C-alpha positions as CSV (number, residue, x, y, z in Angstrom):
1,X,117.7,47.6,-102.8
2,X,117.1,45.4,-105.8
3,X,114.8,42.4,-105.4
4,X,116.3,38.9,-105.3
5,X,115.7,36.1,-107.8
6,X,113.7,33.0,-107.4
7,X,115.8,30.3,-109.1
8,X,113.9,27.1,-109.8
9,X,116.1,24.1,-110.4
10,X,114.3,21.1,-111.9
11,X,114.7,18.0,-113.9
12,X,114.0,14.3,-114.0
13,X,114.6,12.0,-111.1
14,X,118.2,10.8,-110.9
15,X,119.6,13.8,-112.8
16,X,121.4,15.1,-109.6
17,X,119.3,18.1,-108.6
18,X,120.0,17.6,-104.9
19,X,123.7,17.3,-105.3
20,X,124.0,20.3,-107.6
21,X,121.8,22.4,-105.3
22,X,123.9,21.4,-102.3
23,X,127.1,22.4,-104.1
24,X,125.7,25.7,-105.2
25,X,124.8,26.6,-101.6
26,X,128.4,25.8,-100.5
27,X,129.7,28.1,-103.3
28,X,127.3,30.9,-102.6
29,X,126.6,31.2,-98.9
30,X,124.1,34.0,-99.5
31,X,121.9,31.8,-101.7
32,X,118.8,30.9,-99.6
33,X,117.3,27.4,-99.8
34,X,113.5,27.4,-100.2
35,X,112.1,25.6,-97.1
36,X,109.1,23.5,-97.9
37,X,106.0,23.0,-95.7
38,X,104.9,19.5,-94.8
39,X,102.4,17.6,-92.7
40,X,104.7,14.7,-91.9
41,X,106.2,14.5,-88.4
42,X,109.7,15.8,-87.8
43,X,112.5,13.2,-88.0
44,X,115.2,13.1,-85.3
45,X,117.3,16.2,-85.6
46,X,115.0,18.1,-87.9
47,X,114.3,21.7,-87.0
48,X,111.1,23.6,-87.8
49,X,111.9,26.5,-90.2
50,X,115.3,25.0,-91.2
51,X,114.5,21.5,-92.6
52,X,110.8,22.1,-93.1
53,X,107.9,24.2,-91.9
54,X,106.0,21.5,-90.0
55,X,102.2,21.9,-90.2
56,X,99.1,20.1,-89.1
57,X,96.9,18.8,-91.9
58,X,94.4,21.5,-91.0
59,X,97.0,24.2,-91.2
60,X,98.2,23.0,-94.5
61,X,94.7,22.8,-95.9
62,X,94.1,26.4,-94.7
63,X,97.3,27.4,-96.7
64,X,95.9,25.8,-99.8
65,X,92.6,27.6,-99.3
66,X,94.3,30.9,-98.9
67,X,96.5,30.3,-102.0
68,X,99.5,30.6,-99.7
69,X,101.5,28.0,-101.6
70,X,103.3,28.3,-104.9
71,X,102.8,24.6,-105.4
72,X,101.8,21.6,-103.4
73,X,101.3,17.8,-103.7
74,X,100.3,14.9,-101.6
75,X,102.8,12.0,-101.3
76,X,102.4,8.9,-99.2
77,X,99.6,10.4,-97.1
78,X,101.4,13.7,-96.4
79,X,101.3,17.1,-98.0
80,X,104.4,19.0,-99.2
81,X,104.4,22.5,-100.6
82,X,106.3,25.7,-101.2
83,X,105.1,28.6,-98.9
84,X,104.7,31.8,-101.0
85,X,105.3,34.1,-98.0
86,X,108.8,32.7,-97.2
87,X,109.8,33.1,-100.8
88,X,108.4,36.7,-101.1
89,X,110.0,37.8,-97.8
90,X,113.4,36.5,-98.9
91,X,113.2,38.2,-102.3
92,X,112.2,41.5,-100.7
93,X,115.5,41.4,-98.6
94,X,117.4,41.3,-101.9
95,X,118.5,37.7,-101.5
96,X,118.3,35.0,-104.1
97,X,116.4,31.9,-103.2
98,X,116.7,28.5,-104.9
99,X,113.9,26.0,-105.1
100,X,114.9,22.4,-106.0
101,X,111.8,20.6,-107.2
102,X,110.4,18.0,-109.6
103,X,109.1,19.0,-113.0
104,X,105.4,19.0,-112.4
105,X,105.9,21.2,-109.3
106,X,108.1,23.6,-111.2
107,X,105.4,24.1,-113.9
108,X,102.9,24.9,-111.1
109,X,105.3,27.5,-109.7
110,X,105.7,29.0,-113.1
111,X,101.9,29.6,-113.3
112,X,102.0,31.7,-110.1
113,X,105.5,33.1,-110.3
114,X,106.4,33.6,-114.0
115,X,109.2,36.0,-113.1
116,X,111.3,33.2,-111.6
117,X,114.4,31.9,-113.4
118,X,113.6,28.3,-114.4
119,X,116.6,26.0,-115.0
120,X,116.2,22.5,-116.4
121,X,119.0,20.1,-115.4
122,X,119.7,17.7,-118.2
123,X,121.5,14.3,-118.0
124,X,124.5,13.8,-120.4
125,X,122.5,10.9,-121.9
126,X,119.6,8.6,-121.1
127,X,122.1,5.7,-120.6
128,X,123.9,7.8,-118.0
129,X,120.6,8.7,-116.3
130,X,119.7,5.0,-116.1
131,X,123.1,4.2,-114.7
132,X,122.7,6.9,-112.0
133,X,119.3,5.6,-111.0
134,X,120.5,2.0,-111.0
135,X,123.5,2.8,-108.9
136,X,121.2,4.0,-106.1
137,X,120.4,0.4,-105.5
138,X,117.0,1.3,-104.1
139,X,114.7,0.3,-107.0
140,X,114.0,-2.9,-108.9
141,X,114.1,-3.2,-112.7
142,X,110.4,-2.4,-113.2
143,X,110.6,0.8,-111.1
144,X,113.7,1.9,-113.0
145,X,112.0,1.3,-116.3
146,X,109.0,3.4,-115.1
147,X,111.3,6.2,-114.0
148,X,113.0,6.2,-117.4
149,X,109.7,6.5,-119.1
150,X,108.7,9.4,-116.9
151,X,112.1,11.0,-117.4
152,X,111.6,11.0,-121.2
153,X,108.2,12.6,-120.8
154,X,109.5,15.2,-118.4
155,X,112.4,16.1,-120.8
156,X,109.8,16.9,-123.5
157,X,108.7,19.8,-121.2
158,X,112.0,21.6,-121.4
159,X,110.5,24.3,-123.6
160,X,108.7,25.7,-120.5
161,X,112.0,26.6,-118.9
162,X,114.4,29.5,-119.5
163,X,117.6,27.6,-119.4
164,X,119.0,24.1,-119.8
165,X,122.1,22.9,-118.1
166,X,123.8,19.6,-118.7
167,X,124.9,17.9,-115.5
168,X,127.9,16.1,-116.9
169,X,130.2,17.2,-114.1
170,X,129.0,18.7,-110.8
171,X,131.5,21.6,-110.8
172,X,130.8,22.5,-114.4
173,X,127.1,22.4,-113.9
174,X,127.3,24.7,-110.9
175,X,129.6,27.1,-112.8
176,X,127.0,27.3,-115.6
177,X,124.1,28.0,-113.1
178,X,126.2,30.6,-111.4
179,X,126.8,32.3,-114.7
180,X,123.0,32.2,-115.4
181,X,122.3,33.9,-112.0
182,X,124.9,36.6,-112.7
183,X,123.5,37.3,-116.2
184,X,119.9,37.4,-114.8
185,X,121.0,40.1,-112.3
186,X,122.4,42.1,-115.2
187,X,119.2,42.1,-117.3
188,X,118.3,45.7,-118.3
189,X,114.7,45.4,-117.2
190,X,115.8,44.9,-113.6
191,X,117.3,48.4,-113.7
192,X,114.6,50.3,-115.6
193,X,112.6,51.4,-112.5
194,X,115.8,52.3,-110.6
195,X,117.1,54.4,-113.5
196,X,113.7,56.1,-113.9
197,X,114.0,57.1,-110.2
198,X,117.5,58.4,-110.7
199,X,116.4,60.4,-113.7
200,X,113.4,61.9,-111.8
201,X,115.7,62.9,-109.0
202,X,118.1,64.5,-111.4
203,X,115.3,66.6,-113.0
204,X,114.2,67.9,-109.6
205,X,117.7,68.9,-108.6
C-alpha cells in the first residue's frame, strides 16, 4: 500500500483557508482532516478526537517535551498543536490528510515534515483580501490594518511552499488543489521503492 500525503494548506488570515478546506473535504470524502490538540475546554457539542484532542496543560506540555507535535502555539492562554502520531498513523493507512494552518505554523511543520505538500493560498488582490476581512464585521479599522500588514509579510514567505493557488473562486481553487494532489501521487519517486521490489521479485522467479 502506498503511503498517503500530508497536504498543508496555508495562507494569510482572510484568504479563505477554512472555506476551501471544507469544500475539499466535501469533494473528497476520503481526505482526512488533521485534528488538532488543545488545552481549552470542549464547547457544547464538540467531541474528543473529532473536533479536537482535548488535553490537560500537563499532558500537552508532556507532548511538547516528547517532540510529539509537528507544531504548536499558545493563544489566549491555551495551547494548540498538531499531533505527529495522528498524522503518521493516517498516512500509514494510505490516506491523505490535510492540515489547514496559519503561515508560521506551516513553516514549523515543514522543518519536521519536509516531505509534506505545502500549498499557499493567495488572494486575488490585496484589495480583495481587505474586503473579505472587513466584511467579517468582527474587527475595527486598526485591527484590519494590522492584519493587512501581517498578510503582506506572510506572502513574502511563499518561496518556502511547493505550490501557490489563487483563491479567486472557491470551486476553481478546489479544482487546482485536487489537481496538485493527483499530480503528487503520480510523482516517480513515490514508485521507485515499489518498482524495485517488483524487479527483485521478477529476478527471483
